[in-house]
C-alpha positions in Angstrom: 0.0 0.0 0.1 2.8 2.4 0.8 4.5 1.6 -2.6 1.3 2.6 -4.3 1.0 6.0 -2.4 4.8 6.7 -3.2 4.1 6.0 -7.0 0.9 8.2 -7.1 2.9 11.1 -5.4 5.7 10.8 -8.0 3.4 10.5 -10.8 1.6 13.8 -9.5 4.8 15.6 -9.0 6.0 14.7 -12.4 2.5 15.9 -13.9 2.8 19.3 -12.2 6.5 19.7 -13.4 5.6 18.9 -17.0 2.5 21.0 -16.9 4.4 24.1 -15.5 7.0 23.8 -18.2 4.4 23.7 -20.9 2.4 26.4 -19.7 5.5 28.7 -19.4 6.4 28.0 -23.0 3.0 28.9 -24.2 2.8 32.3 -22.4 3.2 35.3 -24.7 5.9 37.6 -23.9 4.9 41.1 -23.2 7.6 43.1 -25.1 6.2 46.6 -24.2 6.5 46.0 -20.4 7.8 49.2 -18.9 7.2 51.3 -22.0 4.7 54.0 -22.5 2.6 53.3 -25.4 0.6 56.5 -25.5 -0.2 59.4 -23.0 -3.6 60.6 -22.3 -4.1 64.3 -22.6 -6.9 66.5 -21.5 -8.9 68.7 -23.9 -8.9 72.2 -22.4 -12.3 73.0 -24.0 -14.5 69.9 -23.3 -12.3 68.2 -20.6 -12.2 65.1 -22.4 -9.2 62.7 -22.0 -7.9 61.6 -25.4 -4.7 59.7 -26.5 -2.0 62.2 -27.4 -1.2 60.4 -30.7 -4.8 61.0 -32.0 -5.3 64.5 -30.6 -5.5 67.6 -32.8 -2.6 69.9 -31.6 -2.6 73.6 -31.8 0.1 76.0 -30.9 -1.3 79.1 -29.1 1.0 81.8 -27.8 4.0 79.3 -27.8 2.1 76.8 -26.0 1.0 73.2 -27.6 -2.6 72.3 -26.8 -4.2 69.1 -27.6 -8.0 68.9 -28.6 -10.3 66.0 -29.4 -11.5 67.6 -32.6 -11.1 70.6 -34.9 -14.5 71.8 -33.7 -13.3 71.8 -30.1 -10.1 73.7 -31.1 -12.2 76.4 -32.9 -14.7 76.8 -29.9 -11.7 77.1 -27.6 -10.2 79.7 -29.8 -13.5 81.6 -30.0 -13.8 81.5 -26.3 -10.3 82.8 -25.7 -11.1 85.9 -27.9 -14.1 86.9 -26.0 
């Protein structure tokens, strides 16, 4: 009976080792870990957060502003002139 318990325990340990090795090989590697993909910026007109890459950028008085659309940029410029 003791021999059967030892064989079952050994088989279980072998199963866990093989399963762990196979699972590690199949995991996708995250190559972007630690890198910033894109930064969120806030539209000064509508206060919406948008990815910097897709924002409409306007330079106003030497400072760069990011807008969600051309319409928001126009409204912001109109409101500044008032």
